[in-house]
C-alpha positions in Angstrom: -39.6 11.6 29.8 -41.0 9.8 26.4 -38.9 6.5 24.3 -38.3 8.7 21.7 -36.5 11.3 23.3 -34.2 9.0 24.5 -34.0 7.6 21.4 -33.0 11.3 20.1 -30.6 12.0 22.9 -29.1 8.6 21.9 -28.6 10.0 18.9 -27.4 12.8 19.4 -24.8 11.5 22.0 -23.5 9.3 19.2 -22.7 11.8 16.7 -21.8 14.8 18.8 -19.8 17.8 17.1 -20.5 15.7 13.6 -22.2 18.9 12.5 -20.9 21.3 14.1 -19.5 22.8 11.7 -21.0 25.8 9.1 -23.0 28.9 9.1 -26.2 26.6 10.6 -25.5 23.4 12.9 -27.5 20.2 11.0 -28.6 18.5 14.4 -29.3 14.7 14.1 -32.9 15.2 16.1 -34.0 16.9 13.5 -33.4 14.3 10.8 -35.3 11.9 13.2 -37.7 14.5 13.5 -37.9 14.7 10.0 -38.8 10.9 9.4 -41.4 10.4 11.5 -42.8 13.4 9.7 -42.3 11.5 6.9 -43.7 8.5 8.3 -47.3 10.1 9.0 -47.4 12.2 5.8 -46.6 9.6 3.6 -48.9 7.1 5.3 -51.6 4.9 3.7 -54.7 3.6 5.1 -55.4 0.2 3.2 -58.0 -1.0 5.0 -59.8 -1.2 8.8 -56.2 -1.9 11.2 -53.3 -1.7 8.3 -51.8 1.5 7.3 -48.9 1.2 5.1 -46.2 3.4 5.7 -42.8 4.4 3.4 -39.7 2.0 4.2 -37.2 3.3 2.2 -35.5 7.0 3.1 -32.8 8.6 1.2 -31.2 11.8 2.6 -30.2 14.8 0.9 -27.3 16.8 2.1 -25.2 19.8 0.7 -21.7 19.4 0.6 -19.9 19.9 4.2 -23.5 18.3 6.1 -22.5 15.3 3.5 -19.0 14.8 3.9 -19.7 14.3 7.6 -22.5 12.0 7.2 -20.3 10.0 5.4 -17.9 9.7 8.1 -20.3 8.8 10.4 -22.7 7.1 7.6 -23.8 3.7 9.8 -23.6 4.6 13.3 -26.3 7.4 12.4 -28.4 5.7 9.6 -28.7 2.6 12.2 -29.7 4.8 14.7 -32.7 6.5 12.2 -33.6 3.2 11.1 -34.2 2.4 15.1 -36.3 6.0 14.6 -38.5 4.9 11.8 -39.3 1.1 13.5 -40.1 2.7 16.5 -42.6 5.0 15.3 -44.3 2.8 13.3 -44.7 0.1 15.8 -46.1 2.9 18.0 -48.5 4.2 15.1 -49.3 0.9 13.8 -48.1 1.3 10.7 -47.2 -1.4 8.1 -43.3 -1.7 7.0 -43.5 -4.0 3.4 -39.6 -4.4 3.9 -36.1 -4.0 5.9 -35.7 -0.3 7.0 -33.4 1.6 4.7 -31.8 5.0 5.4 -29.7 6.5 3.0 -27.6 9.5 2.6 -26.7 11.2 -0.7 -25.1 14.7 -1.8 -27.0 17.6 -3.4 -24.6 20.0 -4.4 -27.5 22.9 -4.2 -28.1 22.7 -0.2 -26.7 24.6 1.8 -25.5 23.9 5.2 -27.7 23.0 7.9 -30.3 21.7 4.9 -31.5 19.0 3.8 -34.7 17.3 2.2 -36.2 13.6 2.8 -37.7 11.6 0.2 -39.1 8.0 1.0 -40.8 5.0 -0.9 -41.9 1.8 -0.2 -39.7 -1.3 -0.9 -40.4 -4.8 -0.7 -38.3 -7.2 0.3 -38.3 -9.0 -3.1 -37.8 -12.2 -1.2 -34.5 -12.1 0.5 -34.2 -13.0 3.7 -33.8 -10.1 6.6 -32.2 -11.3 8.9 -29.2 -11.2 5.9 -29.4 -8.1 5.2 -25.5 -6.1 6.9 -24.6 -2.5 7.1 -22.3 -1.8 4.2 -19.3 0.1 5.5 -19.8 3.8 4.8 -17.9 5.5 2.1 -14.4 7.1 2.6 -14.3 10.6 1.9 -12.2 11.5 -1.1 -8.6 13.3 0.2 -9.9 16.8 -2.0 -13.1 17.3 -4.6 -13.6 15.7 -7.8 -12.2 16.3 -10.7 -14.9 15.3 -12.3 -18.0 17.7 -11.1 -20.4 15.5 -13.2 -19.6 12.8 -12.1 -22.4 11.2 -9.9 -21.4 10.8 -5.9 -21.8 7.3 -4.3 -24.4 7.1 -1.6 -22.4 7.9 1.9 -23.8 4.6 3.4 -27.0 2.6 3.5 -28.1 0.8 6.2 -30.5 -1.8 6.1 -32.5 -3.0 8.8 -35.2 -6.0 9.2 -38.6 -5.2 11.4 -38.0 -7.6 13.9 -41.5 -8.7 16.3 -42.4 -6.1 18.5 -41.9 -7.0 22.1 -44.6 -6.2 24.5 -44.1 -3.8 26.8 -47.4 -4.1 27.7 -50.8 -6.3 27.7 -51.3 -7.9 24.5 -54.5 -7.9 23.5 -56.9 -8.9 20.5 -60.0 -6.2 19.6 -63.0 -8.8 17.8 -66.0 -7.0 16.6 -66.1 -4.7 19.5 -64.6 -6.7 22.0 -61.2 -6.7 24.0 -59.5 -10.1 24.8 -56.7 -10.3 26.9 -53.9 -12.5 26.1 -52.8 -13.7 29.4 -51.9 -17.4 28.5 -49.2 -18.5 26.5 -50.8 -19.7 23.9 -54.6 -18.9 23.5 -56.7 -21.1 20.5 -59.0 -19.2 18.4 -61.7 -21.2 16.4 -65.4 -21.7 16.5 -65.1 -25.1 18.9 -66.3 -24.3 22.2 -63.4 -26.0 23.2 -61.6 -23.2 21.9 -60.5 -20.5 24.3 -61.9 -17.3 22.4 -65.2 -18.7 20.1 -65.3 -17.2 16.6 -68.7 -17.7 15.3 -68.0 -17.8 12.0 -69.1 -20.5 9.3 -65.6 -19.8 7.8 -63.5 -20.4 10.4 -62.4 -23.9 11.3 -63.2 -25.2 15.1 -59.4 -25.1 16.2 -58.7 -22.4 14.2 -55.8 -20.3 15.3 -53.5 -19.6 18.1 -51.5 -17.0 19.7 -48.3 -17.8 21.1 -46.7 -15.5 23.5 -43.2 -15.8 24.6 -40.6 -13.3 26.6 -43.0 -10.6 25.0 -43.0 -11.9 21.4 -45.9 -12.7 19.9 -46.7 -14.5 17.2 -49.8 -16.5 15.2 -49.4 -20.3 14.4 -52.4 -21.6 12.0 -53.1 -24.8 13.2 -54.0 -26.4 9.7 -57.5 -24.1 8.8 -59.5 -25.2 6.1 -59.4 -21.6 4.5 -56.2 -20.8 5.9 -54.6 -17.7 8.0 -54.0 -13.8 7.1 -51.6 -11.7 9.0 -51.2 -8.2 7.6 -52.8 -9.6 4.4 -49.9 -12.6 3.6 -51.2 -15.8 4.1 -49.7 -17.5 7.2 -47.8 -20.8 6.6 -47.1 -22.5 9.7 -46.0 -19.2 12.2 -46.6 -15.3 11.2 -44.6 -12.6 14.1 -47.1 -9.9 15.5 -46.6 -6.4 15.9 -48.7 -3.7 17.6 -51.7 -3.1 14.9 -51.5 -6.5 13.3 -54.5 -7.3 11.3 -55.5 -11.0 11.8 -58.1 -12.8 9.0 -60.2 -15.6 10.0 -62.7 -16.5 7.3 -64.9 -13.2 7.3 -64.0 -12.1 10.7 -61.2 -9.1 11.0 -59.4 -9.0 14.5 -56.2 -6.3 15.4 -53.7 -7.5 17.5 -52.3 -4.6 19.7 -49.9 -4.0 22.9 -51.7 -2.0 25.7 -50.8 -0.4 28.5 -51.1 -3.5 31.5 -54.8 -2.9 33.5 -56.5 -5.3 34.3 -57.3 -8.9 32.7 -60.1 -10.5 31.2 -62.1 -9.3 28.0 -64.2 -6.8 27.6 
């Protein structure tokens, strides 16, 4: 059984019965599938090894489904955030900021119907780890007396995209060759003393270090002259790596991957 099958079963168990009323039952797994489709449909290739995908999602629901989503808001939203993060990692998509999922009311939708709207938003400098889920809004005891008033979102949940834990073997793809990161520290550079030799005049003798600890890999710039870049951003100190990260050193493009563990070495 695949990872996403397990995730979907977890969602279904967590909110079982939450969408069981109405002429048609809306299942959380349908939302999960719709989010994955939205990611694939809106993903945009920027350059080799970098595909940008949306990180903000608004799920529009009809009257009855919206009220149920309000009561299950954070529980359901955080699970859907995980669906987005896991699918993005599996496809090598780049997310510009924390994943956010919100439910909003659209009175024209019938029970069982829903729409997904997505966009790409940067983090705007706020530390991702400070984001907290907002408490779900308590449903009103009776319909609003002012039908023209805008109804607040049910729950908005932000989840930072943490560095991926390697479930297989971390590797680097460089100029058609693949190098396994089979040590806790691998140094890349132009020097013959580097673990991986990069024949590029724009690369320093000891330019970049890849550290792997407890299944998490990070890139560390070693004071290089021209700097190191991960997914288009200059590395100041360290940068987390995920499956599909693009590393730039001088004129050399490197792709970080996590592949099923097989034999070690380079090829």
